[in-house]
KEKE-3310 file (N, C-alpha, C; in steps of 0.2 Angstrom, whole numbers, plus 5000, padded with zeros to 4 digits):
npx = (4883:4888:4879:4883:4880:4876:4871:4863:4867:4865:4876:4877:4868:4872:4875:4863:4855:4861:4858:4844:4841:4847:4839:4826:4827:4831:4819:4812:4817:4811:4808:4807:4822:4829:4828:4837:4829:4819:4828:4833:4821:4820:4830:4829:4815:4798:4788:4790:4807:4816:4822:4836:4846:4861:4866:4876:4885:4896:4908:4909:4914:4905:4890:4874:4861:4847:4838:4824:4814:4799:4792:4775:4767:4755:4746:4749:4757:4769:4779:4788:4802:4812:4827:4836:4851:4851:4859:4860:4859:4854:4840:4832:4839:4840:4827:4822:4829:4823:4810:4813:4817:4806:4797:4803:4801:4787:4776:4763:4758:4752:4760:4766:4771:4780:4781:4789:4779:4785:4794:4798:4805:4805:4792:4788:4795:4789:4776:4778:4781:4769:4763:4752:4744:4738:4734:4735:4745:4748:4761:4758:4758:4760:4763:4768:4760:4755:4740:4724:4721:4715:4698:4689:4675:4660:4661:4672:4689:4707:4721:4738:4745:4754:4765:4772:4764:4754:4740:4736:4741:4734:4721:4724:4726:4713:4706:4713:4712:4699:4696:4703:4697:4689:4697:4706:4715:4716:4719:4715:4725:4731:4732:4745:4754:4753:4756:4770:4775:4773:4781:4793:4797:4798:4810:4817:4808:4802:4788:4773:4757:4740:4725:4708:4695:4680:4667:4664:4675:4689:4688:4695:4711:4728:4744:4760:4777:4795:4801:4804:4811:4824:4821:4815:4802:4787:4778:4763:4759:4748:4730:4715:4697:4685:4673:4659:4659:4663:4662:4658:4667:4678:4690:4696:4697:4707:4718:4720:4724:4737:4743:4745:4752:4764:4769:4771:4782:4792:4793:4794:4786:4772:4769:4761:4755:4743:4731:4724:4712:4705:4690:4685:4685:4696:4706:4699:4698:4712:4715:4707:4713:4723:4734:4744:4748:4765:4772:4769:4766:4764:4756:4759:4754:4754:4744:4749:4762:4771:4772:4783:4795:4788:4787:4798)
npy = (5931:5927:5916:5902:5895:5882:5874:5858:5842:5825:5819:5823:5815:5807:5817:5824:5813:5811:5823:5824:5811:5813:5824:5819:5808:5813:5817:5805:5789:5779:5784:5784:5781:5791:5786:5782:5784:5794:5804:5807:5813:5824:5832:5833:5836:5836:5838:5849:5854:5856:5868:5866:5868:5867:5872:5882:5889:5903:5901:5887:5870:5861:5856:5861:5862:5861:5867:5863:5867:5865:5868:5867:5868:5865:5866:5878:5881:5880:5868:5867:5861:5860:5855:5853:5850:5844:5852:5864:5881:5892:5895:5904:5911:5901:5899:5912:5914:5904:5908:5920:5916:5909:5919:5927:5919:5915:5925:5925:5912:5899:5893:5879:5870:5857:5852:5843:5837:5837:5846:5860:5871:5875:5876:5886:5897:5898:5901:5913:5921:5922:5910:5896:5881:5870:5857:5841:5827:5809:5797:5780:5763:5745:5729:5716:5701:5684:5683:5678:5677:5692:5693:5694:5703:5697:5697:5705:5709:5708:5716:5718:5733:5736:5748:5754:5753:5762:5763:5755:5763:5774:5770:5768:5782:5787:5781:5785:5799:5801:5795:5803:5815:5822:5825:5835:5849:5844:5844:5842:5833:5834:5820:5819:5826:5820:5807:5808:5812:5800:5790:5795:5793:5779:5771:5774:5773:5760:5758:5749:5744:5740:5737:5736:5729:5729:5722:5734:5742:5749:5750:5754:5756:5751:5757:5752:5755:5754:5763:5763:5752:5750:5750:5738:5739:5740:5752:5760:5770:5775:5773:5771:5773:5774:5787:5784:5771:5770:5766:5753:5744:5741:5748:5742:5729:5731:5736:5725:5716:5721:5721:5706:5703:5710:5705:5692:5694:5696:5707:5716:5726:5737:5753:5769:5786:5797:5809:5817:5823:5818:5816:5804:5793:5785:5785:5777:5765:5761:5760:5749:5738:5737:5746:5759:5775:5782:5793:5811:5824:5842:5853:5868:5885:5902:5914:5926:5925:5930:5944:5950:5950:5946:5957:5954)
npz = (5136:5120:5109:5100:5084:5072:5057:5057:5052:5044:5049:5061:5069:5081:5090:5092:5096:5108:5115:5115:5122:5134:5139:5140:5148:5159:5166:5167:5169:5161:5149:5131:5121:5108:5092:5076:5065:5069:5073:5060:5055:5063:5059:5045:5042:5045:5035:5024:5021:5036:5047:5056:5070:5079:5095:5106:5121:5119:5125:5127:5121:5118:5111:5117:5115:5103:5089:5080:5067:5059:5045:5038:5024:5019:5030:5034:5045:5058:5067:5081:5088:5103:5111:5126:5135:5152:5160:5154:5154:5147:5140:5134:5123:5112:5110:5106:5095:5086:5085:5078:5066:5061:5061:5051:5040:5038:5045:5047:5049:5060:5076:5083:5097:5106:5123:5136:5150:5162:5162:5169:5169:5155:5152:5161:5155:5143:5146:5152:5141:5135:5130:5130:5135:5122:5118:5126:5125:5126:5127:5125:5130:5129:5136:5126:5122:5119:5110:5105:5087:5078:5077:5063:5058:5049:5032:5031:5027:5030:5023:5018:5012:4997:4997:4987:4976:4966:4965:4976:4986:4984:4988:5002:5005:5003:5014:5025:5025:5026:5039:5048:5047:5056:5066:5078:5072:5060:5042:5026:5014:4997:4986:4979:4987:5000:4997:4993:5005:5013:5005:5007:5019:5020:5019:5031:5042:5039:5036:5037:5031:5034:5027:5032:5024:5014:5003:4997:4997:5006:5024:5035:5043:5049:5053:5055:5062:5062:5070:5084:5086:5091:5105:5106:5103:5095:5085:5083:5070:5065:5066:5060:5056:5044:5043:5042:5046:5059:5077:5077:5082:5074:5075:5086:5082:5072:5080:5089:5080:5076:5088:5090:5078:5079:5091:5086:5078:5087:5095:5110:5116:5113:5106:5105:5101:5108:5107:5120:5120:5110:5102:5097:5104:5105:5115:5125:5119:5118:5132:5135:5129:5137:5137:5144:5149:5147:5146:5145:5135:5132:5121:5115:5112:5105:5099:5095:5093:5083:5085:5090:5104:5119:5133:5146)
capx = (4888:4885:4877:4886:4875:4878:4866:4864:4867:4864:4882:4876:4863:4874:4875:4856:4852:4863:4854:4837:4840:4849:4834:4820:4829:4832:4813:4810:4821:4807:4807:4810:4827:4828:4831:4840:4824:4817:4833:4833:4815:4821:4835:4826:4809:4792:4784:4795:4813:4817:4828:4839:4852:4864:4868:4881:4887:4902:4915:4909:4916:4900:4883:4870:4854:4846:4832:4821:4808:4796:4786:4770:4764:4748:4742:4751:4759:4776:4780:4794:4805:4818:4829:4842:4855:4849:4863:4860:4856:4851:4834:4829:4842:4838:4820:4821:4831:4818:4804:4815:4818:4799:4794:4806:4798:4779:4774:4755:4757:4752:4766:4764:4777:4779:4785:4788:4775:4789:4799:4795:4809:4803:4785:4788:4798:4784:4770:4780:4781:4762:4761:4747:4743:4733:4732:4739:4746:4751:4764:4755:4762:4757:4768:4765:4759:4751:4733:4720:4721:4710:4692:4686:4668:4658:4661:4678:4696:4713:4726:4743:4746:4760:4765:4775:4759:4751:4733:4735:4743:4728:4716:4726:4725:4706:4703:4717:4710:4692:4696:4705:4694:4686:4702:4708:4720:4717:4718:4716:4731:4730:4736:4752:4758:4752:4760:4777:4778:4773:4786:4800:4799:4797:4816:4819:4803:4800:4781:4769:4750:4735:4718:4702:4691:4674:4666:4663:4681:4692:4684:4699:4718:4732:4750:4765:4783:4800:4805:4806:4814:4830:4819:4812:4795:4783:4775:4758:4760:4741:4725:4709:4691:4681:4668:4653:4660:4665:4657:4657:4672:4683:4696:4698:4699:4714:4723:4722:4728:4743:4747:4747:4757:4770:4771:4774:4788:4796:4793:4792:4780:4769:4767:4757:4754:4736:4728:4720:4706:4702:4683:4683:4685:4703:4709:4696:4700:4719:4715:4703:4717:4729:4739:4745:4752:4771:4774:4765:4768:4759:4757:4758:4753:4752:4742:4752:4769:4775:4771:4789:4796:4784:4791:4800)
capy = (5928:5925:5909:5899:5890:5879:5869:5851:5837:5818:5817:5825:5811:5805:5822:5825:5808:5812:5829:5822:5806:5816:5828:5815:5803:5817:5817:5798:5784:5774:5787:5780:5784:5793:5781:5785:5787:5800:5809:5810:5817:5831:5836:5834:5839:5831:5840:5853:5854:5859:5872:5862:5871:5865:5878:5881:5895:5905:5898:5880:5867:5855:5858:5859:5862:5862:5870:5860:5871:5861:5871:5863:5873:5863:5868:5885:5880:5878:5864:5868:5856:5862:5851:5855:5846:5846:5858:5870:5887:5897:5892:5910:5913:5897:5900:5918:5913:5900:5913:5925:5912:5908:5926:5930:5915:5916:5928:5924:5906:5897:5890:5874:5867:5852:5852:5837:5839:5838:5852:5866:5877:5877:5878:5893:5902:5899:5905:5920:5924:5922:5904:5892:5874:5869:5850:5836:5820:5803:5791:5774:5757:5739:5723:5711:5694:5680:5683:5675:5682:5696:5691:5698:5703:5694:5701:5710:5705:5712:5715:5722:5737:5737:5755:5756:5752:5769:5762:5753:5769:5779:5767:5770:5789:5789:5779:5789:5806:5801:5793:5808:5821:5825:5826:5842:5851:5841:5848:5837:5834:5831:5814:5819:5828:5815:5801:5810:5812:5793:5787:5798:5790:5772:5768:5775:5770:5754:5758:5743:5746:5735:5739:5732:5730:5725:5722:5741:5745:5749:5754:5756:5755:5752:5758:5751:5757:5752:5769:5762:5745:5750:5748:5732:5741:5741:5758:5761:5777:5777:5769:5774:5770:5779:5790:5780:5764:5771:5764:5746:5739:5740:5750:5737:5723:5733:5736:5718:5713:5724:5718:5700:5703:5713:5699:5686:5697:5696:5714:5716:5731:5741:5760:5774:5792:5799:5816:5815:5827:5815:5815:5798:5787:5782:5784:5772:5759:5760:5758:5743:5733:5737:5751:5764:5781:5782:5800:5816:5830:5847:5857:5875:5890:5909:5916:5932:5924:5934:5951:5952:5947:5949:5960:5949)
capz = (5132:5113:5107:5093:5081:5065:5054:5059:5046:5047:5052:5068:5073:5087:5095:5093:5100:5115:5118:5117:5127:5141:5141:5141:5153:5166:5169:5168:5166:5157:5143:5125:5118:5101:5087:5070:5060:5072:5072:5053:5054:5066:5055:5038:5042:5045:5029:5020:5024:5042:5049:5062:5072:5085:5098:5112:5123:5116:5128:5127:5115:5117:5109:5123:5113:5096:5087:5074:5065:5054:5041:5035:5019:5018:5036:5036:5052:5061:5072:5084:5093:5106:5116:5130:5140:5158:5164:5150:5158:5142:5136:5130:5117:5106:5108:5103:5088:5083:5084:5073:5060:5059:5059:5044:5034:5038:5051:5047:5051:5067:5078:5089:5100:5112:5129:5141:5155:5169:5161:5172:5166:5148:5153:5164:5150:5138:5149:5153:5135:5132:5127:5134:5133:5117:5119:5129:5122:5129:5124:5128:5129:5132:5135:5121:5124:5114:5111:5099:5081:5078:5074:5058:5057:5043:5026:5030:5027:5031:5017:5018:5006:4994:4997:4981:4971:4966:4966:4983:4990:4983:4993:5009:5006:5004:5020:5030:5025:5029:5046:5052:5045:5061:5072:5080:5068:5053:5036:5020:5009:4990:4986:4977:4993:5005:4994:4993:5012:5015:5002:5009:5026:5021:5020:5038:5046:5038:5037:5035:5032:5032:5026:5033:5018:5013:4996:4994:4998:5013:5030:5041:5042:5054:5051:5060:5059:5066:5073:5091:5086:5096:5111:5106:5104:5089:5085:5078:5068:5063:5066:5059:5053:5040:5047:5042:5049:5066:5082:5076:5085:5069:5077:5091:5077:5069:5085:5091:5074:5076:5094:5088:5073:5082:5096:5082:5076:5093:5099:5117:5118:5107:5109:5101:5104:5107:5109:5126:5119:5104:5103:5093:5109:5104:5122:5129:5116:5120:5139:5135:5127:5142:5136:5149:5148:5150:5145:5143:5132:5131:5115:5117:5106:5106:5092:5094:5093:5078:5086:5093:5110:5125:5138:5151)
cpx = (4884:4884:4880:4881:4878:4872:4868:4863:4866:4870:4881:4871:4866:4873:4867:4853:4854:4860:4847:4836:4842:4843:4828:4821:4830:4825:4810:4814:4818:4806:4810:4816:4826:4832:4834:4835:4821:4822:4834:4827:4817:4826:4832:4820:4803:4788:4789:4801:4813:4823:4830:4846:4855:4867:4872:4883:4894:4908:4915:4911:4910:4893:4878:4863:4853:4839:4830:4814:4806:4791:4781:4766:4757:4743:4744:4753:4766:4775:4787:4796:4812:4820:4835:4845:4852:4852:4863:4856:4853:4846:4831:4832:4840:4831:4818:4823:4826:4812:4806:4815:4811:4796:4797:4803:4791:4776:4766:4753:4756:4759:4764:4771:4776:4783:4783:4784:4779:4794:4797:4798:4806:4796:4784:4790:4792:4778:4772:4780:4774:4759:4756:4746:4737:4730:4737:4739:4750:4755:4761:4759:4759:4763:4764:4765:4755:4744:4730:4721:4715:4704:4689:4679:4666:4658:4667:4684:4701:4718:4731:4744:4753:4761:4768:4770:4754:4743:4731:4736:4737:4722:4717:4725:4718:4704:4707:4714:4703:4692:4698:4702:4690:4690:4704:4714:4721:4715:4719:4722:4729:4735:4743:4756:4758:4757:4768:4779:4778:4779:4793:4802:4799:4804:4818:4814:4801:4792:4778:4762:4746:4728:4713:4697:4685:4673:4665:4669:4684:4688:4688:4706:4722:4739:4755:4772:4789:4804:4807:4809:4820:4828:4815:4804:4793:4779:4769:4757:4753:4736:4718:4703:4687:4675:4661:4653:4662:4659:4655:4662:4678:4690:4700:4701:4706:4719:4725:4726:4735:4747:4749:4752:4764:4773:4774:4780:4794:4797:4791:4786:4778:4767:4764:4756:4746:4735:4723:4713:4702:4695:4681:4683:4691:4706:4706:4697:4707:4719:4712:4708:4724:4734:4738:4750:4759:4775:4769:4768:4763:4761:4755:4757:4752:4751:4746:4760:4774:4775:4777:4789:4791:4789:4792:4801)
cpy = (5926:5918:5908:5894:5887:5874:5862:5847:5830:5816:5818:5821:5809:5810:5824:5820:5809:5818:5827:5816:5809:5821:5824:5811:5807:5818:5810:5793:5779:5778:5783:5784:5786:5788:5785:5788:5793:5805:5812:5815:5824:5835:5838:5837:5834:5832:5843:5853:5858:5863:5869:5865:5868:5872:5877:5888:5896:5901:5890:5877:5861:5859:5856:5860:5862:5864:5866:5863:5868:5865:5866:5868:5871:5866:5875:5885:5878:5873:5865:5864:5859:5857:5854:5850:5848:5852:5864:5876:5892:5894:5898:5911:5908:5898:5906:5917:5909:5904:5918:5922:5911:5914:5928:5925:5916:5918:5927:5917:5905:5894:5886:5871:5863:5853:5846:5840:5841:5843:5858:5872:5880:5879:5885:5898:5903:5903:5912:5924:5924:5916:5900:5886:5874:5862:5846:5829:5815:5799:5785:5768:5751:5733:5718:5704:5690:5681:5680:5680:5686:5693:5696:5698:5700:5699:5705:5706:5710:5710:5720:5726:5737:5745:5758:5756:5758:5768:5760:5759:5774:5776:5769:5777:5791:5787:5783:5796:5806:5799:5799:5815:5825:5827:5833:5843:5848:5845:5843:5839:5831:5825:5814:5821:5823:5809:5803:5810:5804:5790:5789:5795:5782:5769:5769:5772:5763:5753:5751:5745:5741:5738:5734:5734:5726:5725:5729:5745:5745:5753:5756:5754:5755:5752:5757:5753:5754:5757:5768:5755:5744:5749:5742:5733:5742:5748:5758:5769:5780:5772:5773:5770:5775:5781:5786:5773:5764:5769:5757:5741:5738:5742:5745:5731:5725:5733:5729:5714:5715:5721:5711:5699:5705:5708:5694:5688:5697:5702:5713:5720:5734:5748:5764:5781:5794:5806:5815:5818:5824:5813:5808:5792:5783:5780:5778:5765:5757:5757:5751:5737:5733:5742:5757:5769:5781:5788:5804:5822:5835:5851:5864:5880:5897:5912:5923:5931:5928:5941:5954:5949:5950:5951:5955:5953)
cpz = (5125:5112:5100:5091:5074:5063:5056:5052:5049:5050:5060:5072:5080:5092:5097:5097:5107:5119:5120:5122:5134:5143:5143:5148:5160:5169:5171:5165:5161:5150:5137:5123:5111:5096:5081:5066:5063:5072:5065:5052:5057:5062:5048:5037:5042:5038:5024:5024:5031:5043:5056:5064:5078:5088:5104:5114:5120:5118:5128:5121:5114:5115:5115:5121:5106:5095:5081:5073:5059:5051:5038:5030:5019:5024:5037:5043:5053:5066:5075:5089:5096:5111:5119:5134:5147:5162:5159:5153:5153:5138:5131:5124:5111:5105:5104:5096:5084:5081:5078:5066:5057:5057:5052:5038:5033:5044:5052:5049:5058:5069:5084:5091:5106:5117:5134:5147:5162:5168:5163:5170:5160:5148:5156:5159:5145:5140:5151:5147:5131:5129:5132:5131:5128:5118:5123:5126:5126:5125:5128:5126:5132:5131:5131:5124:5119:5116:5105:5093:5081:5074:5069:5057:5050:5037:5025:5030:5028:5025:5018:5011:5004:4993:4991:4975:4971:4967:4973:4988:4990:4988:5000:5010:5007:5011:5026:5030:5028:5036:5050:5051:5050:5067:5072:5075:5061:5047:5030:5016:5002:4990:4984:4983:4998:5003:4995:5000:5015:5012:5005:5015:5026:5022:5028:5043:5045:5039:5034:5036:5030:5032:5028:5028:5018:5005:4993:4995:5005:5018:5035:5039:5049:5051:5056:5057:5064:5070:5080:5092:5091:5103:5112:5106:5097:5090:5080:5077:5066:5063:5065:5055:5050:5044:5048:5045:5057:5071:5081:5078:5080:5071:5082:5087:5075:5074:5088:5086:5075:5082:5093:5083:5075:5087:5092:5079:5081:5096:5106:5120:5112:5110:5103:5105:5103:5110:5114:5125:5113:5106:5100:5098:5109:5111:5126:5126:5118:5127:5139:5133:5132:5141:5142:5147:5151:5150:5143:5141:5131:5125:5116:5111:5109:5100:5090:5094:5089:5079:5089:5100:5115:5130:5144:5158)
residu = (UNK:UNK:UNK:UNK:UNK:UNK:UNK:UNK:UNK:UNK:UNK:UNK:UNK:UNK:UNK:UNK:UNK:UNK:UNK:UNK:UNK:UNK:UNK:UNK:UNK:UNK:UNK:UNK:UNK:UNK:UNK:UNK:UNK:UNK:UNK:UNK:UNK:UNK:UNK:UNK:UNK:UNK:UNK:UNK:UNK:UNK:UNK:UNK:UNK:UNK:UNK:UNK:UNK:UNK:UNK:UNK:UNK:UNK:UNK:UNK:UNK:UNK:UNK:UNK:UNK:UNK:UNK:UNK:UNK:UNK:UNK:UNK:UNK:UNK:UNK:UNK:UNK:UNK:UNK:UNK:UNK:UNK:UNK:UNK:UNK:UNK:UNK:UNK:UNK:UNK:UNK:UNK:UNK:UNK:UNK:UNK:UNK:UNK:UNK:UNK:UNK:UNK:UNK:UNK:UNK:UNK:UNK:UNK:UNK:UNK:UNK:UNK:UNK:UNK:UNK:UNK:UNK:UNK:UNK:UNK:UNK:UNK:UNK:UNK:UNK:UNK:UNK:UNK:UNK:UNK:UNK:UNK:UNK:UNK:UNK:UNK:UNK:UNK:UNK:UNK:UNK:UNK:UNK:UNK:UNK:UNK:UNK:UNK:UNK:UNK:UNK:UNK:UNK:UNK:UNK:UNK:UNK:UNK:UNK:UNK:UNK:UNK:UNK:UNK:UNK:UNK:UNK:UNK:UNK:UNK:UNK:UNK:UNK:UNK:UNK:UNK:UNK:UNK:UNK:UNK:UNK:UNK:UNK:UNK:UNK:UNK:UNK:UNK:UNK:UNK:UNK:UNK:UNK:UNK:UNK:UNK:UNK:UNK:UNK:UNK:UNK:UNK:UNK:UNK:UNK:UNK:UNK:UNK:UNK:UNK:UNK:UNK:UNK:UNK:UNK:UNK:UNK:UNK:UNK:UNK:UNK:UNK:UNK:UNK:UNK:UNK:UNK:UNK:UNK:UNK:UNK:UNK:UNK:UNK:UNK:UNK:UNK:UNK:UNK:UNK:UNK:UNK:UNK:UNK:UNK:UNK:UNK:UNK:UNK:UNK:UNK:UNK:UNK:UNK:UNK:UNK:UNK:UNK:UNK:UNK:UNK:UNK:UNK:UNK:UNK:UNK:UNK:UNK:UNK:UNK:UNK:UNK:UNK:UNK:UNK:UNK:UNK:UNK:UNK:UNK:UNK:UNK:UNK:UNK:UNK:UNK:UNK:UNK:UNK:UNK:UNK:UNK:UNK:UNK:UNK:UNK:UNK:UNK:UNK:UNK:UNK:UNK:UNK:UNK:UNK:UNK:UNK:UNK:UNK:UNK:UNK:UNK)
# end
């Protein structure tokens, strides 16, 4: 049966929220629901403009899946998100279409895609097509409660960044890039490109950033957003300490500050995503402050994805 598709727009956010929520909640009732800010990103793109298509079977009147293909020119990499209603029986056609679009754009790029750990159908299809797990990620969460304000080591101070101030944004860029320079999949971004991406998301995500500073300049940062506010949950979008200052407990200082700050704002929980293979010790830190995994996603890759359909 022929598949019908059309481009998604921001007017389709309720449809996309319905598909994503039905998909995730079918695996675990504790999964987070998709907020408007995240839905905007799926439609518009994480980096460059995304190709986002709603899909349905020819005889159906309801959209049962969607493709969101995100190109990243800086990394020469595609990120692919596919979501399906639980009763959707056709996974192969949307997936093949996504690969065809990516192949026509940049066949030499790498392609990474995420799959819920409990989605056995999708994982089986990927493995049948030659894809394998590259990394595992956890969404972690902690119930917020009143704690003592973060103790700042002598000579250090915390200051919120005015993200509309070019110089302060430049300070944030330097510490952000240095902090993540050793992470898996990292590739440095020029300030102009990095700044453009940050400013583009401020309106939807309500980003707030604090720098941990010394007399010699910033040593670390924590970034919080409101993308999970519909779940009464604060979200830590980024937490990092510059390479030369790691191992001194500054990451814990920043995280405990965020916990107390978000508690004071009335949030019920705080969440973040972590690469379980992160060599920096981030996972141990999150567990130390009481965070627990509530969801697991696997990132898949096939280096030969652009060579045509694998024999089924």
